[in-house]
N, C-alpha and C positions, 0 to 999 in steps of 0.2 A: 503494500499500499503505499501511495505518494503521500509523504506531511506534504501539507498545503502552506507555500510561502508564508514566511513571515511579513506584515505589512510595513514597510522603512516608517520607521520614529520620524515622528513630526514635530520639529523644536518646538517650544513653546514663545518664541519669538520671530519679528519677520525681522523686526529692523536693530543691530549690535553696530553698540562704537568700543574698539579696542586698541588703547593705548600701547604706544610700546611694540606694536606688529610689526616693526621691518624687521627684526631675529628673532631666534631663542623664545619662548613661550608664547610670545605676544603672534608672534609670525603665524605659528603651529594652529594656534587658537580659531584664527582669523578664518585660513585656510577648511581647519573642520568644520568651524559653523561655514563659510561659505556651501560647502561642499552638503551640507544640510539644506540647503535651499535660502540660507538666512543673507538678507542685504547686509554688508559688511563695513563700515566706513572705520579703515585703518589707520593710525596714525604714531607717527612719529615725527624724531625731526627731519630726518633724510629722505627729501622728495625722491630721490635716484633710486633708493631701496623699495619705498613704498610702491612709484610706477614697476616698477620689476614685477614684484608680485602681483599687483592687479593685471598688469597684462596677460598672469598666467593664467587667472581665475577673473572672470567675469564678475560674477557677485560680489569683489569687493570693490570698493573706493579711494583711492589713496586719497588720505588729508594731512599733510605736514603741518602741525603742532607742536611748539614748546610748552611742554606742560604746566611750567615753573609759571608763565603768562596767564593772569586769570583773565584778561581781556580776551587772548587772541581763547582762551579754551572755550568762554561764553561763547566767541563765534562761532567757534565751530559745530558746537552747540547745534545752534541755530542754524547753521549749516545743513547740517545731517538733517536734521527735521525738514527744512524746507526741502529738501532733494531726496531723500529715502523714506521721510516718513518718523513719525514717533520714535525716538530711542524704547525703544524695550528692555534694553541689555545694552549695560556700563561696564567694562570691565577694566579699570585701571593698572595698570600692569609696568609702564614705563617707570623702571628703575637704573639704579647705577651702583657698580659696587667699589670701592677702594677700602684696600685693607689698612687697618688702623690699629697700633699698639700704642704703648706708654715710649718705644722707642720713635716712634715717628709720629707720635702724636701731632694733630693739625687741629686750628680751630678752622681753618677753609675748607680742608676733606669734613670733616664735620656740615658744616651747612651749607657745603654743596648735596650731599646724603639726604638734610631734610628738606632741601629743595626740593628736589625731585622724587623723591621714595614718599614722603609725609605730603607737603603742602600741592605737591601735583595731584597726589590724588585728592585731596582736601578741594582744589582748581578745580578736580574733574565732579565730583560730588555737586556741587554750587552749580554747575552750568546746566546738570544734567536733572534736579530736583526739584525745580518748579514746577517742572509738566507732569513729570514723575507722580508728585501729589498732585494736582491739578486732576489728574485720568485718575489717581488712586492705581496706579498699575505702572509696576518697571522692576527690576531687578538688578542689583551693584555688587559686581565683583571687588574684591580692595584686594589686591596680592599683597601678602607681606611675607614672610621666609619664619621656618622653623627659628633663624638667628633671633629672631623676637620675643624666642621664648623668656632665655635666661642669657644673662653677657657670658660671654666664650671666646676667648682667643683673639684672633687679629682683627674682630668685628667693632671696636671705639665707636665706629664712624657707622657702619650700618645698618648693625644693632639693635645701636637706639632707635633709629627709623621708624625701622619692619615695628619692635615694639611698642612705637606709638599708635601704627595703622591697625596692632591688633586691638589695643583701648579704645581706637576711633570705633572699627566696628562694631566692638564687645557695647558699645555704648548707645548707637546708632539702633541695632537691632529691633528691640523692641518697639520703642522710640515711630522708627518706620515702618513696623509690621502692622501697625495699629491703623497705619493710615493706607496703607493696599503696597506697600515697596519691602521687597526681598532685601535681604543682606545677603553676603556671601564672604565670609572670609577665605582666604586664598592663601595655605601655609605649606608654599613646596621645602623640600628639602635640597640636598645636590641635583643641579638640571645639567646635562650637558648642552651649553651656550657659550659664544663669545665670550660671555661675563665671566665662566669659569674656566675657562683656556690656557687665564696664566695665571692660578694657583701653584703655588710652589711647595703646597701642604696633599695629602690624599685627602681625599672627598669620599668616601665609602656611601655604600646604596647610591650610588649615583641613575641618573635614568632618562631618558632621550627628552630632547624638548614633546615631540611628537607623543608619548608617553604621558609624559605632563597633560599634556592640550588634551589628549582621550577622560584622564582622571576628573579632569576639570570640567571637560563638558559632563560628564557623568554624575558631578555633584552639582554643578549647576539645573540641570533637570531636573533632580530630585527636590532641587530648593533648599540642599543644605546650608548650615548655616557654617561651619568649617568642615574645608576642604585641604586634608592636609595629609605626605606623604614623602616618601615611602614608608609605612608603618614602622619599618626597623629602624630608623632613626628618628621620628617620631615620637615613639616608645619610649627613647632614652632622652631628647632631650622635655619629652614632658614629664617623666619621670626626677629630672635635674628641677624641673617646678613643683614639686612637692617637698623638695627637701629643705629643712631647715639651714640657712646659709653656712654654717659652719661645714657641715658635711656636703653638701654642693660644693662648695670650696675643694673637698678633698676630691670629690667624684668628678670635677671638671679638669685638675691636675692630671689624676688615672689615667679616666675614662674617657672623657670628650677633650680633649687637648689634641687640637689637631698636630699629624706624623707631619715630618718633612718628609719630600719624595726623596728616594734615593737620585744620585744621580751616576 
């Protein structure tokens, strides 16, 4: 007996906006959504990279923007609405990574990380929220990191910016749910992207950008609040969150400390 064909999954969104879409997770997620029939506005600073992606995927519209510019983000949101339709899903994924510890502590590095990784998300939320609240519908995905769970290794610039995003998502979740808007917090571990290629330390449980996009999309479709992966690294980091400080600092030195790659 031939089993009946399973009908393709119809995504719950018609129009999506993805920032940080010129490479890595953002690019993979934009392509995955476009293949499911979603109209995708793909944003990043590089017009050349976005145009190349859009030329291969007709459902993707390139929209260069600097997420740190509030007025530009507001204009991008209006442009998407006018050309593609109301934004049903916004995933604010743009981010930068700069290693920083006591050896190379830099206020400038910390400011850059907060400007892109945190304020860039805040700018995006302000740009899409009025329309979503008016329609009492919409889904916002905030990309943070397991690095935001606790302070560790050379993440003195990156980690605090991601911790701020986690706190922001937790703060907004219930408030927006009562108004019809869904918030999802996305906490990846190590993902094989241009951002991680230069790291001089071993990155355990690494996943590909395509695998990350599949996991994120699956979680978004289910309306999950937290989408965190891979489970092995999430478990180690969440265990660290439960520890009293003295135990955590020992655990961080013995278990979680990044190991330098052998040369």
